[in-house]
N, C-alpha and C positions, 0 to 999 in steps of 0.2 A: 391496530391493522396490520395484517401480515402481508410482507413484501414479496413478490413473486421471486424464486430464486433465481440467480443469474448463473445459468449454465454454459456461458459462451467461452471458448478456449483464446484468452486474450494474448497468445504466443506470437500472434500476428503482427504484434506492436513491435517487434525486433525487427521486422522486414519493411515496414512503411509508417510513414505519419498516421496517427489516430486522426480520424474524420471528424470526430466529435471535439476532442479537447485539441487537437491541433500538434500535440507532442509526436515530435520525431526523434526516436531513440536511435535510429541509425546515424545519426550526427553527432553523438554524445557517447564520451568515452568512458568506462568505468571510472575513472579517476574522478572525474567531474562529480560523480553522484554524491559523495558526501558533502561539497558544498550546497548543492542542490537541495540535499535532504533537510540541511539546515534551513535553508532559505524559507522550505516548503512548511516547517515546523513551525516557523516564527508565523507565518499568516495564520496557520491552525489554531495557535495559542490567542492569536490577536480575535479571531472569529468567536473563538469561545467566550473570551473576555468581554468583547463588545457587542453581540448578536444578540439583541432581547429574546428572540423568537428560535433561540438556540436549540429548544427542545421540539419545537413545529415541525411537523413534517407538510413542506409545501403541496403534497399530493398522495393520494392513495398509494402510488407505487414510489415514492421517492423517500429514501431515509431523510432525517432531519440532521443539521449541521453536526449536533453531537452524537449520533449513531455515524456518522461518517467518520468523524473523528476519533470514535473509540475503534473501530476499525481500521483507519489508518495506524493509530496507535499498536495497535495487535499485528499489524502486517509488519511495522516495524520489529517487534519484537520476535516474530513467525521468521522472518528474514534472518534476522541476527542469529537464532538456532540452526537454523538451516546452511547459513554460511559457517558456522563451524562445524557442522558436519562434514562439508565439503572440503574444509581444510582438514580436518582429523581422519576422514576415512577416504578410500578409494572409491568414486562414482557412487554416493550413497543414496538409496532412495528415500525421500522425503515421507513422513508419515503423512496421510490425507489429511486435509483442514477443511471443514465446513462452515465458511464463511457467514453463513447464514442461519445456522444452527447455534453459531458462537453468539451472533447477536440476540438471539432470543433466550439461549441459556444465561448468557451473561447481562441480561437485560440492558444493552445500550442506551437507551430511550430514558432509563430511569437514574444512569450514571451522574455525580457530580462533575459540572463542566470544568471545576477549578481544580478538582483532582485528576482529571482526564488530559486538561492542559498541561500539568507538570508531567504526569506519566509520559505523554505524545513526545513530549521535549526531550525527557531523558532517554525515552526508547531510540529517538530518530540522533541522538548524540551517539550513545553507545555503538550503536550500529555504524554510524560514520566513521567512530576512531576504529572500529574493525575492519573496516575497508580499507583506510588509510594506512593500516599497519601490515596492510597485506605486501610480502616480498614480489618481485617480478615473476616470480616461477608459479607462482598461487592463482594468477589469472587465467589459467589453461584448466585447471582442474574441473572436474566435471561432479553432477548431481542429476540425478532423475527424480520428476513429482511422479507422485501417484499415479497419474494417469499416463506414463508414458514420456513426457515431455523432457526432451533434455536441454540441459544449460551446461555452459563453463562459467566460471565466476564472473567473468567479461559480460556476458549475456545475462546472467541472472542479476547483476546490477542495474543493468540497462531496462530489464523487464521491471525489476522493482521500482524506479522512479517514475516509471509511468503511472502506476497506482495512484500514488498520493497527490500528484499533479490533475490526475483526471478526477478525482473525487474534489478536489476545489471546483473544477469545472461543474461538476455534476451540484453543488453546494450553490453556486452562482446561478447556472443554468436552470435548477431547478425550480426557480421562482418562474419560468417562461414556459418550460415544457417537461414532458416527463419521461422518466427512463429508468432503469434498474441500476443497484449497487455497482456492477461492474467490478471486473477486474483482476484479482490477486492469487487465485488459488494457487 
């Protein structure tokens, strides 16, 4: 069953707390993001290992735990590439990424949870290391999303961490109410 594509611009999470998941990026420094990514990845690994209904969608408009985990893995990979662009180029424009088309094309719901678990943990670790390796001068470098939204490395990392945190909320809340995948273009 198809999920209605998320067309929201989630960059507002850089200015105020998310009313759904409660995460407040305004009180998080970019240097804290690698630790939070690793902690978040550990939770996803446990969910993929321990959730017997990992492939089941709790409703027609919400992804399964496995589909959300695939998305989070791909977000970590995408942001690693975008971070590399921000460091190597002056104000690059990121290629567009259609998260909904990727979910369908890559058949998120059919992937092996054990493989996704390993890949997600590796992608989180790789990106966390890349962020940790940044020098003081790198945090002000800029990049622009294909829709025109601009980021510094600092805001980019704070924007990033909301996505996997929010999707843990989605997985837990999905058992009680409906919402779309949300988040990370």
